[in-house]
N, C-alpha and C positions, 0 to 999 in steps of 0.2 A: 372237719376231717383234717388230720395232720398233713396228708399229701393228697394232691388232686388225683382222682382215679382216671383210668382209661375207660371211655364210655362209648358203647354202640347205641345210637338212638334210631328207632325206626317208627314209621308213620303209615299205618294202613290208610289207603286213599281210594275213593270211588267218586268220580265226577267232582273234583275239588279245584277246578281251575280258578275260582274266585278267592281261594284261601292259601293255595300251596306255596306261592312265592313269599307271602308274608310269614307263613309258618317257618319255612326254611331260613328266612332272614333272621327271625327271632331265635330259632334254634342255634344257628351259627353264632349269634351274638352271645347267648347264654353259655354255650359250650366253651367258648374262648375264656370265659371267666371261671368255670367250675371244673373243667376237664384238663387232663394232661394231653392225651391223644383222644381223638373222637372221630366218629363217622356218622353221617346222616343218611339213612336208608329210607327211600320211599317205596313202600310195597303197594304197587298200583294194580288194581283188578283190571284185567284185560277187557272186561265188558264195559269199561268206562267209555262214554261216547263224547266227551268234551275234549278240551285242549290241555288237560293236566299233563299228559306225557310229554308234549312238545315244550311246555314250560319247564318241566324238570330237566329235560335234556339240554335246554338252553342254559339253565343255571349250572349244570355239570361242567360246561365249557369254561366257566370262570371260577368254579369252586371244586377242587379235587376231593373234598370231604364228602360230597354228595354222590350217592349211588342210587340206581334204579333197579328194583327187582319186580318182575312182572308175575302177577298171580294169574295163571292160565284161566281162560274163560270157562273151561269145563271143570274147574276146581273151585266152585263157589264156596263161600262161607267165611265168617270172621275168624274162626279157628284156623283155617288154612292160612289166612294172612298172618296171624300171630306165629304160626309154625315157621313160615317163610322168613319172617323178621328175626325170630330167635335163631334159626339155623344159619342165617346169613350174617349174624353178628360175630365180630371178631374179638371184642374186648371183654374184660372181666365183669363190667357192669352193663346190663342191658336195660335201657330206658325206652318206654314207648308211650305215645299218645296218638289219638286220631288226628287226621289232617284237616279237620273241619274248624279248628281253632276255638271250639267250645271250652276246652280245657287249655289254659295258657301254658305253653311249653316251658315258660319260666318257672312254673310250679316245681320243676326239678330242684330248685334251690330250697324248697321246703322238704323234699323227699331225701335228698342226699345226707343231711345230718343224721337221719334215722338209721342209716346203714351202718353206723358205728356199732350198733347193737342188734342188727337185724339182717336177715337174708333176703327179705322182700320188704319194700316200702310201698304201701298202697294208699292212694288218696281217696277221699270221699267228698262228694259234692255237697257243700253246705247250703247252697241255694240253687238247686237244680233248675235250669232255665229251659225246660222242655214243656210240651203240651201236657195238660192235666192227665189224660189217659196213659201217657207214657210214664209219668211219675207214679201213677197208681200201680201200673204193671210192675214197675221196678220195686216198689215197696213190697208187693206180694211175692215177687221173685226172691228178693233178699231174705224175707222172713222164712220162706219155704226152704231155701238152701241152708240157712243157719239152723233151722230146726232139724232138718234131715241129717246134717253132718255135725251137730252139736258145736257149731262155730259161732263166732261173734265178729263177723266182718260187716262193717257199716254200709259199704257200697261195693258189692262184689265186682260188678262190671264197669266200674269207673275206669275210663281209659287214660290213666296216668299212674304208671307204676315203674319201679326199678327192681330188677332181679339180679342176684349174683349168678353169673353164668353157670357156675359149678352145680347149682341145684338141678340143672337139666341132665346131669349124669344119672340122677335118680328119678326124674320126672319126665315121662314121655307124654307129649301133648297129642291126644288122639281125637278129640272132638273137632268137628269141622264147623260147628255153629258158634254162636256167642257164648255157649256153655264153656268154652275153652278157658275163659277167665276163672270161672268157678273150679274147673278141673285142676288148674295149676295151683290155686290157693288151697283146695281141699287135699290134694296130694302132698303139697308142701307141709301142711299140718300133720298128715299121717307120718311123714318122714322126720318130724320134729324140727322143721325149719322155723325160724322166728319171723313173725309178720308184724310190722309196725304200721300205724295208720295216722294220717294227718288230714285235716280239712282244707279244702281249696274252694275258690270261687268258680262259678260256671257261667259261661256266656251263652247268649241266644245264638242259634245257628243263623248265620247271615247269608249263606248261599249253599250251593251244592245240593245233594239229595241223600237221604238216608236209605241204606239198603234194607233196613228193618221194617220201615213203615209201609202199610198198604197204600193203595191208591184211592182216589175219590174222596168222598166226605169223611169216611172213617179214618183214612190215612191223614187227612188234614187236621184231625184232632188228636193224633198220636197213637191210634190203634195199630199194633203190629200186624204184619201179614199173618194169615192163618198158617201158612206153611212154616213160617219162622217159629210160631208158638208150638206147633206140633213137633218140629225137630228139636226144640229146646226140651220139651217134655220127654221125648224119646231119649235124648242124651242125658238128661237128669236121672232118669231111671237106670240107664246103663252105668252111669258114674256111681250111683248109690250101690249097685250090685258089685261093681269093681272094688269099691273101698269098704 
């Protein structure tokens, strides 16, 4: 890119005390290289029960670029976190990735060059490092959404994307669930916005806990919560009717 852009980066977080400090350190490092002005926003679910909030507040004392946005306990859902991140972003480019470090924040260096000819740069995981059942569920989900909306997105819910902030003048994020990723991409296609894609590596989760997976044996092999699956189906039908 000819000039460094101004970038708002946000990170949905839930019980990520083991990864949040390293994430913010890496994010600060890469933003110093690729951005003109930047901000680092942690969108922390208030239902978190570990030390993530205290760690972030400690980092904020020495780094003015870091901000904390609390997702209220009674407003559950990944889509709520995305909405909060987008609505609290001040700069022209909005970048996000999850706080679990499975997608390296330095992947922004692969995404940014695509923005010369796109409105959204979306990554796809070339070697997804999740349990088998979660990978199977993702394949089914991607295929279903692409067929329903005549799309060709390789990894719809990959948590490593850049948006031009201006697209949200036309796109209202309404889903509260993980369907919000699909909602943004499908509405962007409807409005004629350009989507570019690039492959990235994907690391194994080292700590924290996923809000999507069930508990017990089924959760240990990557089976999503029943409530999560039912809400996704409901939102998928609603999105199809909307578009």
